[in-house]
C-alpha positions as CSV (number, residue, x, y, z in Angstrom):
1,X,54.1,-64.8,-34.3
2,X,54.5,-67.0,-31.9
3,X,57.6,-68.5,-31.2
4,X,57.2,-73.0,-29.5
5,X,60.1,-73.1,-27.8
6,X,61.6,-76.7,-28.0
7,X,63.4,-78.1,-25.3
8,X,63.2,-81.6,-24.1
9,X,63.4,-80.5,-20.6
10,X,60.1,-78.9,-20.5
11,X,58.8,-82.1,-21.6
12,X,60.1,-84.7,-19.4
13,X,60.9,-82.6,-16.1
14,X,57.7,-80.5,-15.1
15,X,57.1,-81.2,-11.4
16,X,53.1,-79.5,-10.8
17,X,53.7,-78.8,-7.2
18,X,49.7,-77.4,-6.9
19,X,47.0,-80.4,-7.9
20,X,44.1,-81.5,-6.4
21,X,41.5,-84.5,-7.3
22,X,38.7,-85.6,-5.0
23,X,37.5,-89.4,-4.9
24,X,34.4,-91.2,-7.1
25,X,32.1,-90.1,-5.0
26,X,32.7,-86.8,-4.5
27,X,33.2,-86.1,-8.3
28,X,30.0,-88.2,-9.0
29,X,28.2,-85.9,-6.3
30,X,29.7,-83.3,-5.5
31,X,27.1,-81.2,-3.5
32,X,25.8,-84.2,-2.2
33,X,29.0,-85.1,-0.5
34,X,29.5,-81.2,0.7
35,X,25.6,-81.6,2.4
36,X,26.3,-85.0,3.8
37,X,30.1,-84.3,5.8
38,X,28.3,-80.3,6.4
39,X,31.4,-78.8,3.7
40,X,29.9,-75.9,2.7
41,X,32.7,-73.3,2.4
42,X,33.8,-76.1,-0.4
43,X,30.3,-76.6,-1.9
44,X,30.1,-73.3,-2.4
45,X,33.2,-72.7,-3.8
46,X,33.0,-75.6,-6.5
47,X,28.6,-74.7,-6.9
48,X,27.2,-72.8,-10.1
49,X,24.8,-70.2,-10.1
50,X,22.4,-69.0,-12.0
51,X,25.3,-65.8,-12.4
52,X,28.0,-67.7,-11.7
53,X,29.3,-70.1,-13.7
54,X,31.7,-72.6,-11.5
55,X,35.6,-72.8,-11.9
56,X,35.4,-76.6,-10.8
57,X,37.1,-79.7,-13.3
58,X,37.0,-82.9,-12.1
59,X,39.6,-85.9,-12.7
60,X,40.0,-89.2,-11.2
61,X,44.0,-90.6,-11.4
62,X,43.0,-91.9,-14.2
63,X,42.8,-88.5,-16.0
64,X,44.6,-86.7,-14.2
65,X,47.8,-89.4,-15.5
66,X,46.3,-88.8,-19.2
67,X,46.1,-85.4,-18.6
68,X,50.0,-85.0,-17.4
69,X,51.7,-86.4,-20.0
70,X,50.5,-84.5,-22.4
71,X,51.7,-81.6,-21.5
72,X,54.6,-82.9,-20.5
73,X,54.7,-83.6,-16.5
74,X,56.0,-85.4,-14.8
75,X,55.1,-86.0,-11.5
76,X,51.7,-84.6,-10.2
77,X,52.0,-83.3,-5.8
78,X,48.7,-83.6,-4.2
79,X,47.6,-81.0,-1.9
80,X,44.8,-81.4,0.2
81,X,42.1,-79.3,0.8
82,X,41.2,-77.0,3.7
83,X,38.6,-79.1,5.2
84,X,36.4,-78.0,8.3
85,X,35.6,-81.4,9.1
86,X,38.6,-83.8,10.9
87,X,36.5,-86.6,8.9
88,X,36.9,-84.8,5.8
89,X,41.1,-84.5,6.6
90,X,41.2,-88.3,7.1
91,X,38.9,-89.7,4.0
92,X,41.5,-87.2,1.2
93,X,44.4,-88.4,3.2
94,X,43.5,-92.0,2.2
95,X,42.8,-91.5,-1.3
96,X,46.1,-89.7,-2.0
97,X,48.0,-92.4,0.3
98,X,45.6,-94.8,-2.6
99,X,46.3,-93.1,-5.6
100,X,50.4,-92.6,-4.9
101,X,51.3,-96.1,-4.2
102,X,49.5,-97.1,-6.7
103,X,51.5,-94.0,-9.2
104,X,54.8,-94.6,-7.3
105,X,57.3,-91.8,-9.7
106,X,54.7,-89.8,-10.7
107,X,52.5,-88.8,-7.5
108,X,53.7,-87.0,-4.5
109,X,50.6,-85.4,-1.3
110,X,50.5,-83.5,1.5
111,X,48.7,-84.2,4.0
112,X,45.9,-82.4,4.9
113,X,44.1,-81.7,8.2
114,X,42.1,-79.7,10.7
115,X,44.0,-78.0,13.0
116,X,41.2,-77.2,15.4
117,X,40.9,-80.9,16.1
118,X,44.2,-81.1,17.7
119,X,45.4,-84.3,18.9
120,X,43.6,-85.9,16.3
121,X,45.6,-83.4,14.2
122,X,49.0,-84.2,15.0
123,X,48.2,-88.2,14.9
124,X,46.5,-87.6,11.0
125,X,50.0,-86.0,10.2
126,X,52.0,-89.2,12.0
127,X,49.6,-91.5,10.0
128,X,50.4,-89.6,6.8
129,X,54.1,-89.4,7.3
130,X,53.7,-93.4,7.6
131,X,51.9,-93.3,4.6
132,X,54.7,-91.6,1.8
133,X,53.5,-88.6,2.1
134,X,56.3,-85.5,2.5
135,X,54.1,-82.2,3.0
136,X,51.0,-80.4,4.8
137,X,48.4,-78.2,3.1
138,X,46.5,-76.9,2.4
139,X,45.7,-75.1,4.6
140,X,43.5,-71.7,5.1
141,X,43.0,-70.4,8.9
142,X,40.5,-68.3,7.7
143,X,38.6,-70.7,6.6
144,X,39.4,-73.7,8.8
145,X,39.2,-71.0,12.0
146,X,42.3,-71.2,13.6
147,X,45.2,-68.4,13.9
148,X,48.5,-69.5,13.0
149,X,49.0,-68.1,16.5
150,X,46.8,-70.6,18.7
151,X,49.3,-73.1,20.7
152,X,48.0,-76.2,18.7
153,X,48.7,-75.0,15.7
154,X,52.4,-74.3,16.8
155,X,52.2,-78.4,17.7
156,X,51.9,-78.9,14.4
157,X,54.9,-76.3,12.9
158,X,57.3,-77.3,15.3
159,X,55.9,-81.7,14.0
160,X,56.6,-80.5,10.3
161,X,59.7,-78.7,11.4
162,X,60.4,-82.2,13.0
163,X,59.7,-84.3,9.7
164,X,61.5,-81.5,7.2
165,X,57.9,-80.7,5.2
166,X,56.9,-77.6,4.2
167,X,53.0,-76.2,5.1
168,X,51.2,-74.9,1.9
169,X,48.5,-72.0,3.2
170,X,45.6,-70.9,1.4
171,X,46.3,-67.3,0.2
172,X,43.7,-65.1,-1.0
173,X,44.8,-61.2,-2.1
174,X,43.9,-58.7,-0.6
175,X,43.0,-56.3,-3.3
176,X,40.6,-57.4,-6.6
177,X,37.1,-58.3,-7.6
178,X,34.4,-59.9,-5.2
179,X,34.1,-63.5,-5.9
180,X,32.4,-66.6,-4.1
181,X,34.6,-68.1,-1.0
182,X,37.5,-64.7,-1.2
183,X,38.4,-64.2,2.7
184,X,41.0,-62.0,3.8
185,X,44.3,-63.2,5.6
186,X,46.1,-61.8,8.8
187,X,49.5,-60.6,6.6
188,X,50.9,-60.4,9.9
189,X,50.2,-63.5,11.2
190,X,52.8,-65.2,8.3
191,X,55.0,-62.7,9.3
192,X,54.6,-63.9,12.8
193,X,55.3,-67.5,12.2
194,X,58.3,-67.0,9.8
195,X,59.6,-65.4,12.0
196,X,59.1,-67.0,14.9
197,X,59.6,-70.3,12.8
198,X,62.5,-69.7,10.5
199,X,63.0,-73.4,10.1
200,X,59.9,-73.9,9.0
201,X,59.6,-74.3,5.1
202,X,56.9,-72.2,4.6
203,X,54.3,-72.6,1.3
204,X,52.2,-70.0,0.6
205,X,49.9,-70.8,-2.5
206,X,48.1,-68.6,-5.7
207,X,51.9,-65.9,-4.9
208,X,50.8,-65.6,-1.4
209,X,48.1,-62.6,-2.2
210,X,51.3,-60.9,-3.9
211,X,52.9,-61.1,-1.3
212,X,56.0,-61.4,-3.0
213,X,56.4,-57.6,-3.7
214,X,56.6,-57.4,0.5
215,X,59.4,-58.5,0.1
216,X,60.6,-55.2,-0.7
217,X,60.3,-54.7,2.7
218,X,63.9,-54.9,4.3
219,X,62.9,-56.3,7.4
220,X,59.9,-58.3,5.8
221,X,62.6,-60.4,3.3
222,X,64.4,-60.9,6.5
223,X,62.2,-62.6,8.1
224,X,60.4,-64.7,4.6
225,X,64.1,-66.1,4.0
226,X,62.2,-69.3,4.5
227,X,58.6,-68.6,2.6
228,X,58.1,-70.2,-1.0
229,X,55.6,-68.8,-3.2
230,X,53.4,-71.3,-5.7
231,X,51.6,-69.6,-9.0
232,X,48.9,-71.9,-8.9
233,X,45.3,-70.4,-10.3
234,X,47.6,-67.5,-11.9
235,X,45.8,-67.0,-15.1
236,X,42.5,-66.3,-12.6
237,X,43.9,-63.8,-10.8
238,X,46.9,-62.0,-12.4
239,X,48.4,-60.5,-15.2
240,X,50.6,-62.8,-17.4
241,X,53.8,-60.2,-16.2
242,X,53.5,-61.0,-12.6
243,X,56.3,-63.9,-13.6
244,X,58.2,-61.7,-14.9
245,X,57.7,-59.0,-11.6
246,X,57.9,-61.8,-8.9
247,X,61.0,-63.1,-10.2
248,X,62.5,-59.8,-10.5
249,X,61.7,-59.1,-6.9
250,X,62.5,-61.7,-4.3
251,X,64.5,-64.3,-7.2
252,X,63.3,-67.3,-9.1
253,X,64.3,-70.0,-6.4
254,X,61.5,-68.5,-3.8
255,X,58.7,-70.1,-7.1
256,X,57.2,-72.9,-7.3
257,X,55.0,-74.0,-10.6
258,X,51.1,-75.1,-9.1
259,X,48.1,-75.0,-11.8
260,X,45.5,-74.9,-9.8
261,X,44.3,-78.5,-11.5
262,X,41.4,-79.5,-11.9
263,X,40.2,-75.9,-12.0
264,X,39.4,-74.1,-15.0
265,X,42.1,-71.6,-15.5
266,X,41.2,-70.0,-18.8
267,X,37.4,-70.2,-18.1
268,X,36.7,-68.3,-21.4
269,X,38.9,-71.1,-23.9
270,X,38.6,-74.2,-22.4
271,X,35.6,-76.2,-21.2
272,X,38.4,-79.5,-19.6
273,X,41.0,-79.0,-16.6
274,X,44.7,-78.8,-17.9
275,X,48.1,-78.2,-17.9
276,X,49.2,-76.9,-21.1
277,X,48.4,-73.9,-21.7
278,X,49.4,-73.1,-18.0
279,X,52.3,-74.0,-19.3
280,X,52.7,-71.9,-21.9
281,X,52.0,-69.2,-20.7
282,X,55.0,-69.5,-17.8
283,X,57.3,-70.3,-21.0
284,X,56.1,-67.2,-22.5
285,X,56.6,-64.9,-19.8
286,X,60.2,-63.3,-20.4
287,X,62.2,-65.8,-17.7
288,X,65.5,-67.7,-19.1
289,X,65.8,-71.4,-19.3
290,X,68.1,-71.0,-15.5
291,X,64.7,-68.8,-14.3
292,X,62.2,-71.8,-15.8
293,X,63.9,-74.7,-14.8
294,X,64.3,-73.4,-10.4
295,X,60.5,-72.4,-11.0
296,X,59.2,-76.1,-12.8
297,X,61.0,-78.1,-11.2
298,X,64.1,-77.5,-9.2
299,X,63.1,-75.4,-6.3
300,X,59.9,-77.6,-5.0
301,X,62.6,-81.2,-5.6
302,X,64.9,-79.0,-3.3
303,X,61.8,-78.5,-0.3
304,X,60.7,-82.0,-0.5
305,X,62.5,-84.6,2.1
């Protein structure tokens, strides 16, 4: 018989560090919006096909807040998408700044940029900082066509360090089933970035493609001392045992709760997005209350400026 955990901590203090949201224009006609803005990779990810239903759910700010309340999520950190075009990044940053201003204390946000846009990306980060952003991401080197070793991106890194901001990177698993939009990252690039910019706070999304287990190599662990991992989309990718195993590998202090809301994380069991199922999965993963507290709140509070 499943034992329900009843603890006020879980009702009042959860922070989701990996949430997405889109404007009503996008939610109402995602494929049309993507075509008009030449965001073809994003369209591929959110589209349904004859053989594959879409896993993308949709939620405006009121729906997001209602779902947070239903699951006991106190705050959400909105991450931008890794858009192909600078204009899409700027538009999303404007949406987020407005929503966060309207819902202070419930919504924080990261700025998204297209690193190949050069000085415009740096200007966009400065504007976002003035409008209340607290990080950068989600970025995808493969999806956006840049390398973390590129000189223009190193300028973004230096600005992030100056602002005391983390950068969140979208990372795919190295092995696994073939699926739409899956692209392969150069993991040694992340090691290069962490080793050469040890002051930078790096978040590797989606368990970093299982990078916590790379830290069992002492050289990687040394270089990754300021690298963190979020749990976004975990139910779609990994067995629930990953929570206990990852904590054993790197410690609970390096793991951040992220849902990837409004993605449909349990497509066989849910037709609308939510936070409750993934939170229940984490709470039933055999972690101590102290470990849960690190993952569900304390770590992201420590990383944000």
